[in-house]
PDB file of N, H, CA, C and O in Angstrom:
ATOM      1  N   MET A   1       0.869  -1.320   0.001  1.00  0.00           N
ATOM      2  CA  MET A   1      -0.113  -0.036  -0.050  1.00  0.00           C
ATOM      3  C   MET A   1       0.921   1.229  -0.012  1.00  0.00           C
ATOM      4  O   MET A   1       0.418   2.322  -0.273  1.00  0.00           O
ATOM      5  N   LYS A   2       2.170   1.193   0.255  1.00  0.00           N
ATOM      6  H   LYS A   2       2.579   0.305   0.467  1.00  0.00           H
ATOM      7  CA  LYS A   2       3.005   2.431   0.321  1.00  0.00           C
ATOM      8  C   LYS A   2       3.199   2.998  -1.073  1.00  0.00           C
ATOM      9  O   LYS A   2       3.780   4.076  -1.192  1.00  0.00           O
ATOM     10  N   ASN A   3       2.750   2.344  -2.133  1.00  0.00           N
ATOM     11  H   ASN A   3       2.277   1.468  -2.037  1.00  0.00           H
ATOM     12  CA  ASN A   3       2.961   2.898  -3.566  1.00  0.00           C
ATOM     13  C   ASN A   3       1.692   3.634  -3.891  1.00  0.00           C
ATOM     14  O   ASN A   3       1.731   4.403  -4.851  1.00  0.00           O
ATOM     15  N   ILE A   4       0.551   3.497  -3.205  1.00  0.00           N
ATOM     16  H   ILE A   4       0.520   2.873  -2.425  1.00  0.00           H
ATOM     17  CA  ILE A   4      -0.700   3.999  -3.383  1.00  0.00           C
ATOM     18  C   ILE A   4      -0.773   5.543  -2.893  1.00  0.00           C
ATOM     19  O   ILE A   4      -0.952   5.790  -1.701  1.00  0.00           O
ATOM     20  N   LEU A   5      -0.642   6.476  -3.764  1.00  0.00           N
ATOM     21  H   LEU A   5      -0.496   6.276  -4.733  1.00  0.00           H
ATOM     22  CA  LEU A   5      -0.733   7.983  -3.326  1.00  0.00           C
ATOM     23  C   LEU A   5      -1.953   8.515  -3.659  1.00  0.00           C
ATOM     24  O   LEU A   5      -2.604   8.121  -4.627  1.00  0.00           O
ATOM     25  N   ILE A   6      -2.350   9.520  -2.801  1.00  0.00           N
ATOM     26  H   ILE A   6      -1.821   9.840  -2.015  1.00  0.00           H
ATOM     27  CA  ILE A   6      -3.657  10.137  -2.989  1.00  0.00           C
ATOM     28  C   ILE A   6      -3.263  11.632  -2.878  1.00  0.00           C
ATOM     29  O   ILE A   6      -2.494  12.035  -2.005  1.00  0.00           O
ATOM     30  N   SER A   7      -3.802  12.387  -3.763  1.00  0.00           N
ATOM     31  H   SER A   7      -4.427  12.060  -4.472  1.00  0.00           H
ATOM     32  CA  SER A   7      -3.677  13.870  -3.863  1.00  0.00           C
ATOM     33  C   SER A   7      -4.310  14.364  -2.705  1.00  0.00           C
ATOM     34  O   SER A   7      -5.394  13.941  -2.303  1.00  0.00           O
ATOM     35  N   THR A   8      -3.534  15.412  -2.065  1.00  0.00           N
ATOM     36  H   THR A   8      -2.654  15.756  -2.392  1.00  0.00           H
ATOM     37  CA  THR A   8      -4.173  16.023  -0.757  1.00  0.00           C
ATOM     38  C   THR A   8      -5.202  17.077  -1.285  1.00  0.00           C
ATOM     39  O   THR A   8      -5.937  17.630  -0.466  1.00  0.00           O
ATOM     40  N   GLU A   9      -5.283  17.362  -2.540  1.00  0.00           N
ATOM     41  H   GLU A   9      -4.686  16.912  -3.205  1.00  0.00           H
ATOM     42  CA  GLU A   9      -6.373  18.193  -3.149  1.00  0.00           C
ATOM     43  C   GLU A   9      -7.560  17.414  -3.202  1.00  0.00           C
ATOM     44  O   GLU A   9      -8.598  18.042  -3.411  1.00  0.00           O
ATOM     45  N   GLU A  10      -7.637  16.142  -3.055  1.00  0.00           N
ATOM     46  H   GLU A  10      -6.793  15.632  -2.885  1.00  0.00           H
ATOM     47  CA  GLU A  10      -8.887  15.330  -3.113  1.00  0.00           C
ATOM     48  C   GLU A  10      -9.756  15.547  -1.967  1.00  0.00           C
ATOM     49  O   GLU A  10     -10.963  15.352  -2.111  1.00  0.00           O
ATOM     50  N   SER A  11      -9.274  15.943  -0.803  1.00  0.00           N
ATOM     51  H   SER A  11      -8.294  16.101  -0.686  1.00  0.00           H
ATOM     52  CA  SER A  11      -9.907  15.990   0.349  1.00  0.00           C
ATOM     53  C   SER A  11      -9.552  17.199   1.232  1.00  0.00           C
ATOM     54  O   SER A  11      -8.385  17.528   1.447  1.00  0.00           O
ATOM     55  N   MET A  12     -10.609  17.833   1.725  1.00  0.00           N
ATOM     56  H   MET A  12     -11.557  17.566   1.550  1.00  0.00           H
ATOM     57  CA  MET A  12     -10.325  19.007   2.629  1.00  0.00           C
ATOM     58  C   MET A  12      -9.364  18.716   3.815  1.00  0.00           C
ATOM     59  O   MET A  12      -8.392  19.417   4.097  1.00  0.00           O
ATOM     60  N   ILE A  13      -9.742  17.634   4.451  1.00  0.00           N
ATOM     61  H   ILE A  13     -10.532  17.065   4.222  1.00  0.00           H
ATOM     62  CA  ILE A  13      -9.203  17.063   5.592  1.00  0.00           C
ATOM     63  C   ILE A  13      -7.765  16.800   5.302  1.00  0.00           C
ATOM     64  O   ILE A  13      -6.925  17.207   6.105  1.00  0.00           O
ATOM     65  N   LEU A  14      -7.396  16.143   4.202  1.00  0.00           N
ATOM     66  H   LEU A  14      -8.079  15.812   3.550  1.00  0.00           H
ATOM     67  CA  LEU A  14      -6.144  15.660   3.733  1.00  0.00           C
ATOM     68  C   LEU A  14      -5.240  17.077   3.453  1.00  0.00           C
ATOM     69  O   LEU A  14      -4.048  17.128   3.758  1.00  0.00           O
ATOM     70  N   SER A  15      -5.869  18.069   2.912  1.00  0.00           N
ATOM     71  H   SER A  15      -6.836  18.028   2.664  1.00  0.00           H
ATOM     72  CA  SER A  15      -5.144  19.216   2.531  1.00  0.00           C
ATOM     73  C   SER A  15      -4.750  19.986   3.837  1.00  0.00           C
ATOM     74  O   SER A  15      -3.752  20.705   3.861  1.00  0.00           O
ATOM     75  N   GLN A  16      -5.592  19.806   4.958  1.00  0.00           N
ATOM     76  H   GLN A  16      -6.404  19.221   4.939  1.00  0.00           H
ATOM     77  CA  GLN A  16      -5.374  20.518   6.162  1.00  0.00           C
ATOM     78  C   GLN A  16      -4.210  19.699   6.971  1.00  0.00           C
ATOM     79  O   GLN A  16      -3.297  20.282   7.555  1.00  0.00           O
ATOM     80  N   LEU A  17      -4.346  18.368   6.936  1.00  0.00           N
ATOM     81  H   LEU A  17      -5.088  17.895   6.462  1.00  0.00           H
ATOM     82  CA  LEU A  17      -3.414  17.591   7.700  1.00  0.00           C
ATOM     83  C   LEU A  17      -2.073  17.643   7.099  1.00  0.00           C
ATOM     84  O   LEU A  17      -1.108  17.793   7.850  1.00  0.00           O
ATOM     85  N   TYR A  18      -1.890  17.526   5.730  1.00  0.00           N
ATOM     86  H   TYR A  18      -2.674  17.403   5.120  1.00  0.00           H
ATOM     87  CA  TYR A  18      -0.820  17.438   5.122  1.00  0.00           C
ATOM     88  C   TYR A  18      -0.413  18.681   4.221  1.00  0.00           C
ATOM     89  O   TYR A  18      -0.053  18.507   3.056  1.00  0.00           O
ATOM     90  N   GLU A  19      -0.475  19.812   4.740  1.00  0.00           N
ATOM     91  H   GLU A  19      -0.767  19.953   5.686  1.00  0.00           H
ATOM     92  CA  GLU A  19      -0.464  20.988   4.107  1.00  0.00           C
ATOM     93  C   GLU A  19       0.945  21.137   3.182  1.00  0.00           C
ATOM     94  O   GLU A  19       1.006  21.757   2.120  1.00  0.00           O
ATOM     95  N   ASP A  20       1.924  20.512   3.755  1.00  0.00           N
ATOM     96  H   ASP A  20       1.874  20.009   4.618  1.00  0.00           H
ATOM     97  CA  ASP A  20       3.391  20.720   3.063  1.00  0.00           C
ATOM     98  C   ASP A  20       3.518  19.581   1.887  1.00  0.00           C
ATOM     99  O   ASP A  20       4.574  19.477   1.264  1.00  0.00           O
ATOM    100  N   LYS A  21       2.362  18.709   1.605  1.00  0.00           N
ATOM    101  H   LYS A  21       1.504  18.794   2.112  1.00  0.00           H
ATOM    102  CA  LYS A  21       2.711  17.716   0.791  1.00  0.00           C
ATOM    103  C   LYS A  21       1.577  17.876  -0.505  1.00  0.00           C
ATOM    104  O   LYS A  21       0.550  18.532  -0.330  1.00  0.00           O
ATOM    105  N   GLU A  22       1.812  17.352  -1.538  1.00  0.00           N
ATOM    106  H   GLU A  22       2.646  16.819  -1.680  1.00  0.00           H
ATOM    107  CA  GLU A  22       1.019  17.245  -2.677  1.00  0.00           C
ATOM    108  C   GLU A  22       0.129  15.990  -2.618  1.00  0.00           C
ATOM    109  O   GLU A  22      -1.059  15.950  -2.936  1.00  0.00           O
ATOM    110  N   SER A  23       0.857  15.002  -2.177  1.00  0.00           N
ATOM    111  H   SER A  23       1.822  15.034  -1.918  1.00  0.00           H
ATOM    112  CA  SER A  23       0.116  13.666  -2.105  1.00  0.00           C
ATOM    113  C   SER A  23       0.612  12.979  -0.989  1.00  0.00           C
ATOM    114  O   SER A  23       1.725  13.233  -0.527  1.00  0.00           O
ATOM    115  N   VAL A  24      -0.251  11.992  -0.450  1.00  0.00           N
ATOM    116  H   VAL A  24      -1.155  11.785  -0.825  1.00  0.00           H
ATOM    117  CA  VAL A  24       0.104  11.186   0.815  1.00  0.00           C
ATOM    118  C   VAL A  24      -0.163   9.708   0.441  1.00  0.00           C
ATOM    119  O   VAL A  24      -1.081   9.361  -0.301  1.00  0.00           O
ATOM    120  N   SER A  25       0.635   8.953   0.964  1.00  0.00           N
ATOM    121  H   SER A  25       1.381   9.235   1.567  1.00  0.00           H
ATOM    122  CA  SER A  25       0.345   7.282   0.830  1.00  0.00           C
ATOM    123  C   SER A  25      -0.827   6.914   1.675  1.00  0.00           C
ATOM    124  O   SER A  25      -1.165   7.558   2.668  1.00  0.00           O
ATOM    125  N   VAL A  26      -1.428   5.852   1.235  1.00  0.00           N
ATOM    126  H   VAL A  26      -1.153   5.329   0.428  1.00  0.00           H
ATOM    127  CA  VAL A  26      -2.394   5.104   2.110  1.00  0.00           C
ATOM    128  C   VAL A  26      -1.792   4.702   3.377  1.00  0.00           C
ATOM    129  O   VAL A  26      -2.498   4.786   4.382  1.00  0.00           O
ATOM    130  N   ALA A  27      -0.634   4.293   3.478  1.00  0.00           N
ATOM    131  H   ALA A  27      -0.061   4.224   2.662  1.00  0.00           H
ATOM    132  CA  ALA A  27       0.016   4.065   4.616  1.00  0.00           C
ATOM    133  C   ALA A  27       0.202   4.989   5.642  1.00  0.00           C
ATOM    134  O   ALA A  27       0.122   4.718   6.840  1.00  0.00           O
ATOM    135  N   ASP A  28       0.457   6.118   5.151  1.00  0.00           N
ATOM    136  H   ASP A  28       0.522   6.338   4.178  1.00  0.00           H
ATOM    137  CA  ASP A  28       0.491   7.375   5.915  1.00  0.00           C
ATOM    138  C   ASP A  28      -0.816   7.572   6.745  1.00  0.00           C
ATOM    139  O   ASP A  28      -0.893   7.727   7.964  1.00  0.00           O
ATOM    140  N   ILE A  29      -1.786   7.537   5.870  1.00  0.00           N
ATOM    141  H   ILE A  29      -1.724   7.411   4.880  1.00  0.00           H
ATOM    142  CA  ILE A  29      -3.150   7.860   6.359  1.00  0.00           C
ATOM    143  C   ILE A  29      -3.778   6.810   7.310  1.00  0.00           C
ATOM    144  O   ILE A  29      -4.565   7.121   8.205  1.00  0.00           O
ATOM    145  N   LEU A  30      -3.376   5.552   7.053  1.00  0.00           N
ATOM    146  H   LEU A  30      -2.737   5.299   6.326  1.00  0.00           H
ATOM    147  CA  LEU A  30      -3.739   4.453   8.001  1.00  0.00           C
ATOM    148  C   LEU A  30      -2.936   4.665   9.349  1.00  0.00           C
ATOM    149  O   LEU A  30      -3.473   4.435  10.433  1.00  0.00           O
ATOM    150  N   SER A  31      -1.696   5.090   9.248  1.00  0.00           N
ATOM    151  H   SER A  31      -1.260   5.277   8.368  1.00  0.00           H
ATOM    152  CA  SER A  31      -0.937   5.389  10.306  1.00  0.00           C
ATOM    153  C   SER A  31      -1.554   6.466  11.302  1.00  0.00           C
ATOM    154  O   SER A  31      -1.614   6.353  12.526  1.00  0.00           O
ATOM    155  N   LEU A  32      -1.968   7.455  10.588  1.00  0.00           N
ATOM    156  H   LEU A  32      -1.919   7.547   9.594  1.00  0.00           H
ATOM    157  CA  LEU A  32      -2.636   8.592  11.305  1.00  0.00           C
ATOM    158  C   LEU A  32      -3.798   8.173  11.915  1.00  0.00           C
ATOM    159  O   LEU A  32      -3.968   8.476  13.096  1.00  0.00           O
ATOM    160  N   LEU A  33      -4.843   7.364  11.172  1.00  0.00           N
ATOM    161  H   LEU A  33      -4.705   7.118  10.213  1.00  0.00           H
ATOM    162  CA  LEU A  33      -5.931   6.901  11.743  1.00  0.00           C
ATOM    163  C   LEU A  33      -5.687   5.901  13.000  1.00  0.00           C
ATOM    164  O   LEU A  33      -6.548   5.813  13.875  1.00  0.00           O
ATOM    165  N   GLU A  34      -4.716   5.295  13.048  1.00  0.00           N
ATOM    166  H   GLU A  34      -4.016   5.366  12.337  1.00  0.00           H
ATOM    167  CA  GLU A  34      -4.194   4.312  14.155  1.00  0.00           C
ATOM    168  C   GLU A  34      -3.829   5.273  15.340  1.00  0.00           C
ATOM    169  O   GLU A  34      -4.179   5.058  16.501  1.00  0.00           O
ATOM    170  N   TYR A  35      -3.193   6.205  14.989  1.00  0.00           N
ATOM    171  H   TYR A  35      -2.909   6.380  14.046  1.00  0.00           H
ATOM    172  CA  TYR A  35      -2.749   7.208  16.046  1.00  0.00           C
ATOM    173  C   TYR A  35      -3.971   7.954  16.604  1.00  0.00           C
ATOM    174  O   TYR A  35      -4.015   8.203  17.809  1.00  0.00           O
ATOM    175  N   GLN A  36      -4.966   8.320  15.779  1.00  0.00           N
ATOM    176  H   GLN A  36      -4.931   8.118  14.800  1.00  0.00           H
ATOM    177  CA  GLN A  36      -6.064   9.086  16.268  1.00  0.00           C
ATOM    178  C   GLN A  36      -6.958   8.111  16.988  1.00  0.00           C
ATOM    179  O   GLN A  36      -7.588   8.591  17.931  1.00  0.00           O
ATOM    180  N   GLN A  37      -7.135   6.820  16.720  1.00  0.00           N
ATOM    181  H   GLN A  37      -6.624   6.430  15.955  1.00  0.00           H
ATOM    182  CA  GLN A  37      -8.015   5.947  17.468  1.00  0.00           C
ATOM    183  C   GLN A  37      -7.258   5.831  18.976  1.00  0.00           C
ATOM    184  O   GLN A  37      -7.873   5.838  20.043  1.00  0.00           O
ATOM    185  N   THR A  38      -5.955   5.737  18.849  1.00  0.00           N
ATOM    186  H   THR A  38      -5.456   5.732  17.982  1.00  0.00           H
ATOM    187  CA  THR A  38      -5.221   5.694  20.308  1.00  0.00           C
ATOM    188  C   THR A  38      -5.542   6.837  21.085  1.00  0.00           C
ATOM    189  O   THR A  38      -5.771   6.717  22.288  1.00  0.00           O
ATOM    190  N   VAL A  39      -5.577   7.858  20.549  1.00  0.00           N
ATOM    191  H   VAL A  39      -5.391   7.956  19.571  1.00  0.00           H
ATOM    192  CA  VAL A  39      -5.884   9.096  21.347  1.00  0.00           C
ATOM    193  C   VAL A  39      -7.420   9.147  21.746  1.00  0.00           C
ATOM    194  O   VAL A  39      -7.782   9.627  22.821  1.00  0.00           O
ATOM    195  N   ILE A  40      -8.223   8.667  20.890  1.00  0.00           N
ATOM    196  H   ILE A  40      -7.929   8.277  20.017  1.00  0.00           H
ATOM    197  CA  ILE A  40      -9.796   8.650  21.262  1.00  0.00           C
ATOM    198  C   ILE A  40      -9.734   7.579  22.402  1.00  0.00           C
ATOM    199  O   ILE A  40     -10.273   7.972  23.437  1.00  0.00           O
ATOM    200  N   ASP A  41      -9.274   6.482  22.452  1.00  0.00           N
ATOM    201  H   ASP A  41      -8.837   6.162  21.611  1.00  0.00           H
ATOM    202  CA  ASP A  41      -9.339   5.422  23.243  1.00  0.00           C
ATOM    203  C   ASP A  41      -8.798   6.000  24.850  1.00  0.00           C
ATOM    204  O   ASP A  41      -9.340   5.712  25.917  1.00  0.00           O
ATOM    205  N   GLU A  42      -7.736   6.774  24.687  1.00  0.00           N
ATOM    206  H   GLU A  42      -7.295   7.009  23.820  1.00  0.00           H
ATOM    207  CA  GLU A  42      -7.190   7.311  26.027  1.00  0.00           C
ATOM    208  C   GLU A  42      -8.208   8.350  26.490  1.00  0.00           C
ATOM    209  O   GLU A  42      -8.504   8.359  27.685  1.00  0.00           O
ATOM    210  N   LEU A  43      -8.759   9.203  25.676  1.00  0.00           N
ATOM    211  H   LEU A  43      -8.518   9.196  24.705  1.00  0.00           H
ATOM    212  CA  LEU A  43      -9.713  10.272  26.201  1.00  0.00           C
ATOM    213  C   LEU A  43     -11.016   9.640  26.715  1.00  0.00           C
ATOM    214  O   LEU A  43     -11.598  10.157  27.669  1.00  0.00           O
ATOM    215  N   GLU A  44     -11.496   8.528  26.109  1.00  0.00           N
ATOM    216  H   GLU A  44     -11.023   8.107  25.334  1.00  0.00           H
ATOM    217  CA  GLU A  44     -12.627   7.827  26.464  1.00  0.00           C
ATOM    218  C   GLU A  44     -12.377   7.240  27.961  1.00  0.00           C
ATOM    219  O   GLU A  44     -13.178   7.400  28.882  1.00  0.00           O
ATOM    220  N   GLU A  45     -11.236   6.588  28.058  1.00  0.00           N
ATOM    221  H   GLU A  45     -10.585   6.458  27.310  1.00  0.00           H
ATOM    222  CA  GLU A  45     -10.642   6.040  29.499  1.00  0.00           C
ATOM    223  C   GLU A  45     -10.604   7.195  30.404  1.00  0.00           C
ATOM    224  O   GLU A  45     -11.109   6.983  31.507  1.00  0.00           O
ATOM    225  N   GLU A  46     -10.147   8.308  30.208  1.00  0.00           N
ATOM    226  H   GLU A  46      -9.737   8.480  29.312  1.00  0.00           H
ATOM    227  CA  GLU A  46     -10.116   9.543  31.010  1.00  0.00           C
ATOM    228  C   GLU A  46     -11.379  10.062  31.373  1.00  0.00           C
ATOM    229  O   GLU A  46     -11.574  10.552  32.485  1.00  0.00           O
ATOM    230  N   ASN A  47     -12.363   9.974  30.384  1.00  0.00           N
ATOM    231  H   ASN A  47     -12.204   9.576  29.480  1.00  0.00           H
ATOM    232  CA  ASN A  47     -13.653  10.444  30.708  1.00  0.00           C
ATOM    233  C   ASN A  47     -14.459   9.569  31.611  1.00  0.00           C
ATOM    234  O   ASN A  47     -15.226   9.952  32.495  1.00  0.00           O
ATOM    235  N   LYS A  48     -14.165   8.273  31.247  1.00  0.00           N
ATOM    236  H   LYS A  48     -13.542   7.962  30.529  1.00  0.00           H
ATOM    237  CA  LYS A  48     -14.782   7.164  32.273  1.00  0.00           C
ATOM    238  C   LYS A  48     -14.261   7.210  33.751  1.00  0.00           C
ATOM    239  O   LYS A  48     -14.938   6.818  34.702  1.00  0.00           O
ATOM    240  N   ASN A  49     -13.113   7.678  33.847  1.00  0.00           N
ATOM    241  H   ASN A  49     -12.563   7.997  33.075  1.00  0.00           H
ATOM    242  CA  ASN A  49     -12.311   7.722  35.228  1.00  0.00           C
ATOM    243  C   ASN A  49     -12.949   8.867  35.900  1.00  0.00           C
ATOM    244  O   ASN A  49     -13.265   8.804  37.088  1.00  0.00           O
ATOM    245  N   LEU A  50     -13.159   9.972  35.131  1.00  0.00           N
ATOM    246  H   LEU A  50     -12.903  10.023  34.166  1.00  0.00           H
ATOM    247  CA  LEU A  50     -13.745  11.350  35.709  1.00  0.00           C
ATOM    248  C   LEU A  50     -15.130  11.150  36.084  1.00  0.00           C
ATOM    249  O   LEU A  50     -15.588  11.681  37.095  1.00  0.00           O
ATOM    250  N   LYS A  51     -15.781  10.453  35.363  1.00  0.00           N
ATOM    251  H   LYS A  51     -15.408  10.021  34.541  1.00  0.00           H
ATOM    252  CA  LYS A  51     -17.344  10.122  35.666  1.00  0.00           C
ATOM    253  C   LYS A  51     -17.302   9.385  36.914  1.00  0.00           C
ATOM    254  O   LYS A  51     -17.979   9.782  37.862  1.00  0.00           O
ATOM    255  N   GLN A  52     -16.437   8.160  37.025  1.00  0.00           N
ATOM    256  H   GLN A  52     -15.887   7.838  36.255  1.00  0.00           H
ATOM    257  CA  GLN A  52     -16.538   7.370  38.151  1.00  0.00           C
ATOM    258  C   GLN A  52     -16.002   8.122  39.443  1.00  0.00           C
ATOM    259  O   GLN A  52     -16.462   7.863  40.556  1.00  0.00           O
ATOM    260  N   ASP A  53     -15.051   9.023  39.247  1.00  0.00           N
ATOM    261  H   ASP A  53     -14.678   9.234  38.343  1.00  0.00           H
ATOM    262  CA  ASP A  53     -14.598   9.859  40.339  1.00  0.00           C
ATOM    263  C   ASP A  53     -15.667  10.798  40.883  1.00  0.00           C
ATOM    264  O   ASP A  53     -15.792  10.972  42.095  1.00  0.00           O
ATOM    265  N   ILE A  54     -16.456  11.416  39.958  1.00  0.00           N
ATOM    266  H   ILE A  54     -16.354  11.275  38.973  1.00  0.00           H
ATOM    267  CA  ILE A  54     -17.600  12.328  40.473  1.00  0.00           C
ATOM    268  C   ILE A  54     -18.664  11.442  41.086  1.00  0.00           C
ATOM    269  O   ILE A  54     -19.256  11.910  42.058  1.00  0.00           O
ATOM    270  N   GLU A  55     -19.010  10.177  40.645  1.00  0.00           N
ATOM    271  H   GLU A  55     -18.528   9.797  39.855  1.00  0.00           H
ATOM    272  CA  GLU A  55     -19.981   9.420  41.247  1.00  0.00           C
ATOM    273  C   GLU A  55     -19.600   8.920  42.599  1.00  0.00           C
ATOM    274  O   GLU A  55     -20.464   8.697  43.447  1.00  0.00           O
ATOM    275  N   GLU A  56     -18.239   8.725  42.839  1.00  0.00           N
ATOM    276  H   GLU A  56     -17.537   8.906  42.150  1.00  0.00           H
ATOM    277  CA  GLU A  56     -17.747   8.265  44.201  1.00  0.00           C
ATOM    278  C   GLU A  56     -17.549   9.322  45.163  1.00  0.00           C
ATOM    279  O   GLU A  56     -17.746   9.177  46.369  1.00  0.00           O
ATOM    280  N   ASN A  57     -17.145  10.417  44.598  1.00  0.00           N
ATOM    281  H   ASN A  57     -16.985  10.535  43.618  1.00  0.00           H
ATOM    282  CA  ASN A  57     -16.832  11.657  45.621  1.00  0.00           C
ATOM    283  C   ASN A  57     -17.666  12.807  45.668  1.00  0.00           C
ATOM    284  O   ASN A  57     -17.495  13.607  46.587  1.00  0.00           O
ATOM    285  N   TYR A  58     -18.601  13.020  44.757  1.00  0.00           N
ATOM    286  H   TYR A  58     -18.741  12.369  44.010  1.00  0.00           H
ATOM    287  CA  TYR A  58     -19.431  14.260  44.728  1.00  0.00           C
ATOM    288  C   TYR A  58     -20.375  14.044  45.855  1.00  0.00           C
ATOM    289  O   TYR A  58     -20.840  12.935  46.119  1.00  0.00           O
ATOM    290  N   ARG A  59     -20.690  15.303  46.616  1.00  0.00           N
ATOM    291  H   ARG A  59     -20.312  16.204  46.401  1.00  0.00           H
ATOM    292  CA  ARG A  59     -21.848  15.549  47.515  1.00  0.00           C
ATOM    293  C   ARG A  59     -22.122  16.895  47.434  1.00  0.00           C
ATOM    294  O   ARG A  59     -21.252  17.748  47.260  1.00  0.00           O
ATOM    295  N   PRO A  60     -23.311  17.119  47.556  1.00  0.00           N
ATOM    296  CA  PRO A  60     -23.851  18.395  47.351  1.00  0.00           C
ATOM    297  C   PRO A  60     -23.438  19.280  48.346  1.00  0.00           C
ATOM    298  O   PRO A  60     -23.533  18.755  49.455  1.00  0.00           O
ATOM    299  N   ILE A  61     -22.975  20.530  48.375  1.00  0.00           N
ATOM    300  H   ILE A  61     -22.897  20.956  47.473  1.00  0.00           H
ATOM    301  CA  ILE A  61     -22.611  21.331  49.453  1.00  0.00           C
ATOM    302  C   ILE A  61     -23.679  22.489  49.644  1.00  0.00           C
ATOM    303  O   ILE A  61     -23.938  23.354  48.807  1.00  0.00           O
ATOM    304  N   PRO A  62     -24.218  22.353  50.825  1.00  0.00           N
ATOM    305  CA  PRO A  62     -25.247  23.422  51.201  1.00  0.00           C
ATOM    306  C   PRO A  62     -24.768  24.817  51.102  1.00  0.00           C
ATOM    307  O   PRO A  62     -23.597  25.117  51.334  1.00  0.00           O
ATOM    308  N   LEU A  63     -25.681  25.671  50.757  1.00  0.00           N
ATOM    309  H   LEU A  63     -26.633  25.427  50.570  1.00  0.00           H
ATOM    310  CA  LEU A  63     -25.298  26.859  50.634  1.00  0.00           C
ATOM    311  C   LEU A  63     -24.671  27.627  51.887  1.00  0.00           C
ATOM    312  O   LEU A  63     -23.694  28.371  51.812  1.00  0.00           O
ATOM    313  N   ALA A  64     -25.345  27.348  52.985  1.00  0.00           N
ATOM    314  H   ALA A  64     -26.139  26.743  53.046  1.00  0.00           H
ATOM    315  CA  ALA A  64     -24.772  27.793  54.290  1.00  0.00           C
ATOM    316  C   ALA A  64     -23.278  27.448  54.429  1.00  0.00           C
ATOM    317  O   ALA A  64     -22.451  28.277  54.812  1.00  0.00           O
ATOM    318  N   GLU A  65     -22.978  26.182  54.098  1.00  0.00           N
ATOM    319  H   GLU A  65     -23.649  25.509  53.788  1.00  0.00           H
ATOM    320  CA  GLU A  65     -21.528  25.788  54.276  1.00  0.00           C
ATOM    321  C   GLU A  65     -20.699  26.542  53.113  1.00  0.00           C
ATOM    322  O   GLU A  65     -19.553  26.917  53.358  1.00  0.00           O
ATOM    323  N   GLN A  66     -21.197  26.729  52.033  1.00  0.00           N
ATOM    324  H   GLN A  66     -22.129  26.424  51.835  1.00  0.00           H
ATOM    325  CA  GLN A  66     -20.497  27.436  51.077  1.00  0.00           C
ATOM    326  C   GLN A  66     -20.007  28.966  51.369  1.00  0.00           C
ATOM    327  O   GLN A  66     -19.021  29.514  50.877  1.00  0.00           O
ATOM    328  N   TYR A  67     -20.931  29.509  52.283  1.00  0.00           N
ATOM    329  H   TYR A  67     -21.732  29.063  52.683  1.00  0.00           H
ATOM    330  CA  TYR A  67     -20.924  30.840  52.696  1.00  0.00           C
ATOM    331  C   TYR A  67     -20.222  31.091  54.020  1.00  0.00           C
ATOM    332  O   TYR A  67     -19.797  32.175  54.420  1.00  0.00           O
ATOM    333  N   GLY A  68     -20.165  29.859  54.666  1.00  0.00           N
ATOM    334  H   GLY A  68     -20.510  28.979  54.341  1.00  0.00           H
ATOM    335  CA  GLY A  68     -19.393  29.780  56.098  1.00  0.00           C
ATOM    336  C   GLY A  68     -20.241  30.421  57.028  1.00  0.00           C
ATOM    337  O   GLY A  68     -19.791  31.242  57.827  1.00  0.00           O
ATOM    338  N   ILE A  69     -21.594  30.068  56.978  1.00  0.00           N
ATOM    339  H   ILE A  69     -21.960  29.401  56.329  1.00  0.00           H
ATOM    340  CA  ILE A  69     -22.603  30.598  57.934  1.00  0.00           C
ATOM    341  C   ILE A  69     -23.294  29.349  58.524  1.00  0.00           C
ATOM    342  O   ILE A  69     -23.117  28.245  58.009  1.00  0.00           O
ATOM    343  N   SER A  70     -24.092  29.528  59.621  1.00  0.00           N
ATOM    344  H   SER A  70     -24.235  30.424  60.040  1.00  0.00           H
ATOM    345  CA  SER A  70     -24.979  28.595  60.196  1.00  0.00           C
ATOM    346  C   SER A  70     -26.252  29.014  60.666  1.00  0.00           C
ATOM    347  O   SER A  70     -26.384  30.237  60.728  1.00  0.00           O
ATOM    348  N   ASP A  71     -27.046  28.449  60.949  1.00  0.00           N
ATOM    349  H   ASP A  71     -26.939  27.456  60.898  1.00  0.00           H
ATOM    350  CA  ASP A  71     -28.384  28.915  61.508  1.00  0.00           C
ATOM    351  C   ASP A  71     -28.261  29.620  62.813  1.00  0.00           C
ATOM    352  O   ASP A  71     -29.037  30.491  63.206  1.00  0.00           O
ATOM    353  N   ARG A  72     -27.089  29.114  63.534  1.00  0.00           N
ATOM    354  H   ARG A  72     -26.459  28.406  63.216  1.00  0.00           H
ATOM    355  CA  ARG A  72     -27.084  29.690  64.922  1.00  0.00           C
ATOM    356  C   ARG A  72     -26.573  31.131  64.704  1.00  0.00           C
ATOM    357  O   ARG A  72     -26.796  31.950  65.595  1.00  0.00           O
ATOM    358  N   ASP A  73     -25.888  31.519  63.559  1.00  0.00           N
ATOM    359  H   ASP A  73     -25.707  30.853  62.835  1.00  0.00           H
ATOM    360  CA  ASP A  73     -25.594  32.958  63.508  1.00  0.00           C
ATOM    361  C   ASP A  73     -26.789  33.998  63.466  1.00  0.00           C
ATOM    362  O   ASP A  73     -26.641  35.216  63.565  1.00  0.00           O
ATOM    363  N   PHE A  74     -27.973  33.350  63.307  1.00  0.00           N
ATOM    364  H   PHE A  74     -28.093  32.360  63.226  1.00  0.00           H
ATOM    365  CA  PHE A  74     -29.200  34.253  63.175  1.00  0.00           C
ATOM    366  C   PHE A  74     -30.084  34.064  64.339  1.00  0.00           C
ATOM    367  O   PHE A  74     -31.178  34.627  64.311  1.00  0.00           O
ATOM    368  N   ILE A  75     -29.725  33.280  65.454  1.00  0.00           N
ATOM    369  H   ILE A  75     -28.836  32.823  65.476  1.00  0.00           H
ATOM    370  CA  ILE A  75     -30.574  33.015  66.607  1.00  0.00           C
ATOM    371  C   ILE A  75     -30.183  34.025  67.601  1.00  0.00           C
ATOM    372  O   ILE A  75     -30.736  34.054  68.701  1.00  0.00           O
TER     373      ILE A  75
END
């Protein structure tokens, strides 16, 4: 597949990703796709971990506690 070249003018995304090239090989495109999938997988894992952290550690904080006051302050 390294011998198959695609003109970057054929696609807007290819022209943006490969600004300095007139053509790009299918192997280069596949390599980029594999890298992007790795990034997506890492972001999905990070998102999953953040959601789990929120579920485990979140508790609503009452307004009185946020402002540092209590009902005793008004009695």
